[in-house]
C-alpha positions, 0 to 999 in steps of 0.5 A: 432385628438381630436382637429380636431374632435371638430373643425369638429363638430363645422364647421358642426354645423355652416354649419347646422345653416347657412343652417337653417338660409338661408332656413328661409330667403328664405322662408321670402324673399317674406314675404311682406304680413306678415307685418301688415298694408302693404296695408295701408302705412301711414306717421308717423312723425320723432318722430318715427325715432329718437330712431334708427336713432338719428345720422341722426336726429341730423344732420338734426336738424337746417338744411335748410330742417328742417327750410324750413317752420315753423309756425310764432313764436318768435323762427322762425321769423327773420325779423324786426316786430317792426313797421319797414317801407319799401318803393318800387314803392311808396307803403310804407309797415309797419311790426308790432306785435300784442302780439305774432302775426305778421302783415304787412300793405301793398298793397293787392288785387286790389291795396288797402292797407290793413292789413295781418297777417303772418302765416308761415316763409318760408326759413331761409337763406340767406333770409326769406319770409313770408306767408299770409293766403287768402280765399279759403285755399290760402297761398300767399308769400309776395314779401318783404323778410328779408335779414338775413345777412344785417338785412334789408327788401328788394324787390324780384323784385327790378327793377319792379313795379308789377301791382295788376292785374299781375299774378306775384303780390303777391296776385295772382297765381304766388306767390301762395304757394299752387301750386308754392312752397308747395310740396318742403317745406313740407312733405307728401304735397297734394295740394287738389285743387278743380277746381269747387270751385277754392279753396284749401284744402292743407294738409301735415303730417309735415310742413318742409322737414322731413324724410319721404320727401325722404324715403316715408311713414314710417308706414311699416318700423316702423312695421318691426323695432318693431319686435324682431331682430331674428324674423324680416322677410326679406323685401325689403329695411327694409320696406321702401317705397322708396329705398335710399341705393344701388341705382345708381347716376342717381336714387339718383340725380333723388330723389333730383331733385324732388325739386332741378330742374326747372320742373313742376308737372304732378298730385299730388306731390309724395315724394321720387320718384327715377324716376323723370319723373314719376310725374315731367316734367323737363325743358330742356335748355330753352332760358329763363332759360339757356344760349346757352352753358347750364350755368344757366341764371334764377333760375333752381335749380341745376338738369339741370346743374348737369346732363350736367356735366362730373361728373354726366356722371362718376357716381358722385352723390349728396351725394358725395359732400353733407351730405344727412341729414344736406346738408353740404359739406363733406370737405372744399375748394379744399379738397372736389374736391381732394376726386377724383382729384389728388392734384399734378395735379389739385391743383397746380399753373400749373393747375389753374395759381392763387396765394393762397396769392395775395398782401399780402392777402389770395386769393380764386382764386386758388379755384376749385369752382371759375372757375368751379362752378361760382356763381350768385345771385337769389332772389337778394341775394341768391348766387347759384353755377352752378353745370355743373362743366364746364371748363371756355371758354371765347372763347365761350363769344366771339363767342355766347356772354355767360358769363364766370368764368373769366370776365363776371360772375367772379373775373375779370369783369373789364377786356375785353373778349379779356383779358380772351381769351389771358390769356387762350391761353397763359396758355392752348394753342390754341386748343378748343374742339367743344361745343354744345353751338355754335349749340344751339345759331345758332338754337336759331337764326333760322339759316338754317345751324343749322340743321346738328349740331342739328342732330349730338348732338341728335344722339351722346350718348356722349352728355348729355340727357338734351342737346340732348333733347334740340337739338331735341326740337330745330329741331321742328322749321326745316321742311323736311323729314330728320327732321321728320325721326330724330323725329321718331328715337328719339321715340325709344331712350333709354332716356325717355326725348328724347322720350318725346320730340320726341312725342311732335315734331313728324310730320306725314302724317296722323292719321294711321301713328301717331297711328303706331308710338305712340301707342307703347308708351302707354306702355312705362315704364315712365309715363310721355312719356305715358301721352304725347303719349296719348295727341298727340293720343287724336286727332285720331278717335277710328277706327285707333286703335287695340283693345288692343291699345284702352284699353291702350289708355282709361287708360292712357287718364283717367290718364292724365285728372286726372293729369291735373284736379289736377293742374287746378290752373296753366293756362298751365294746363287749356290750355292742357285740352283745347287743348285735347278737341279741338283735339277731337272736343269737342268745348264746353269743349275746350272753357271751359278749355281755359277760365279756364286757362285765369281765372287763368292768363288773360295774358297767351297768349298761351291759349288766342291764342288757344282760338282765333283759336277755335273761328275763326273756328266757324266763331266768328271773332269779338271775335277772333280779340279782343283776338288777339289784347289783346295778342298783346297789352300785348306782342307786340313781339308775332309775331304769333299773328300778323300773325294770325290777318293778316290772319283774316283781309285778310278773312274780306277783310281788305287788307291794315291793314292785310299787316301791321301785316303780315309785322311785322310777316315776320320781327319777324319770319325770319325762318317761311317760310309760313309767307313769302310765304303768305306775298309774295302772299299779296304783289304781289296781291297789286302790290308791285313787288319787295317786293313780290319777296323778300318775296317769295324768302325767303320762298323758300330759307327756304324750297328749296324743297316746291312745293307750294313755287316753284309754287307760284314763277313760277306764279309770274314770268310768270305773269310779263313776266319773262319767263326764270326765270320761266323756270329755276324754272320749271326745278328745280321742275322737278328735285326735283319731277321727278314723279309729273306731275305738273313740266312737265305740267308747263314747257310745258305751259311755252314753248308754251308761 
């Protein structure tokens, strides 16, 4: 009994102690204000982290993040600066030293040869670039890089000679570190662009990618850690600003995606964001970045591929494969995949049909990554794996011309596509699952039949959000009420990427409908959606809004303008502000920002096109014509410029010349019904009867319910005495629009004839 009493007393003491600790912790749960400096969180640097986090620090030391950028020195510069010569495009560059400083003599602004000092190294393997200081706080990246493995200089655009006046020339904005690169290579980066002086005051707390790049400003965490353990208040995430533990795979992937994605900034950069669309706009599966089936085509930095994968859909995150501090893989070879996948099923000959030893030599054909993550080089020598972890589909190579891991982008590149298809059929049978790539390929080709496939992709939550949003974006090229309804529904989609895309593509009947549909998105939980909504709504007069909507509108609009002004070193941002003020009827400001965009990149044709439209509306036709001709001289394939120029020439009664450009537009934009319509009208006016009928028929074929196109073709037939054809089309108009008197009146008129 005595033992029981002791145990009971002990238990009671534990319970009482537990209660008191629980009460204390409950009282401290919301004790954020008890930490000094809570309202002024600052970056403290990695030295403050080492004592407590030595293991993480040791892993990070020497990693790609650690060596993402560094001051040029004996320890950091890997390239040959011992009077080394390199020639490209007839330009001979020389790399040399003066004491402990590094220099290059090469082509500079205006094509003049000059000496430039290397201030920073950029990256460490498999290549290293070098940054040169320029006036106005700029750092520019040399296009000549050092191959760390082969120990040689090489040009990053080997098949191209870039003119000094090109945006991509190393002295211009396309190679500007401050705007193009800095935010992902340093910690606490603030670009500091001044649009008035067009200068940078770029700052950082650490030159490389250090602890706070992912975890956020650390002063609050350090303050918490310095309190005696038993006295520390219970604060969320131990005082860290960015939560990095106990988050789901989407949040972690978004955190990494801030740098490991093809995206654009929206305002000043924000390190450690676990919802990327608060500050960044990710690229969709654009034709210039991805193949139709989602495989990487150009440099896209992992995120856009990985979010397509079944791995991502099933909760896999970056840290399942990579150590978050040194970025290395957790396990070598197939062992990494076998953390989740059964060896006897997937790491077996019956699955991959490749020998581990081939002709007496070790073969990597049985490695999972060779089939499911094929690599391709970017920046000439930087091989990167496609993280969509897709099943190889040589049949899609046959159908839509995409590469596959067997031949066109893989090991058997000397074999035919049919050879790969036959091998797959022999191993796995003939059955193949439908793939979204066939639908996106059809949409890219402007095939009218792609609409139903696109809608199926958009409305199925089984497809990745980036695929659905890409399909929604493609759907904008197709007219009709069904498409408009899909856009409206997508405004309420659970995925912010679809809501954002739908705002951009929405077509409405008038300003009140636009407000009714988009004003609720001014309160969207995702910042990028709010900003896109306010940009569209900026064209609407204030009387269409309710007072509470106007309050939100003004707040979000101010945020939008601030974000755009912080990024005016990009031509697209100047164009965005030009569009904003053009929609609001502020012609002077619109022209100013369009010209600001063209000062950044005088070949940025979208801004030049929009400026041409603005000037045309003011009757400044000679300036408009000059801008359109400049676009076509630089980009002959910009058929929209040919179309605009043709309309301008028609208005000036230069019909013969207009017909030339309208013919080019019609041929170059086969899916644009309005182009064929105008081309047909002009051909009919000039007496080119057969060609006119063909063009008008194309317009109606694309939009068979368009009443204007029906009327134009009926008029064409009547004027040429083809009464039966006109009557048949009038009947079609009546069947399509039974309540519209136009069709009935036309039919009656034809019958009287």
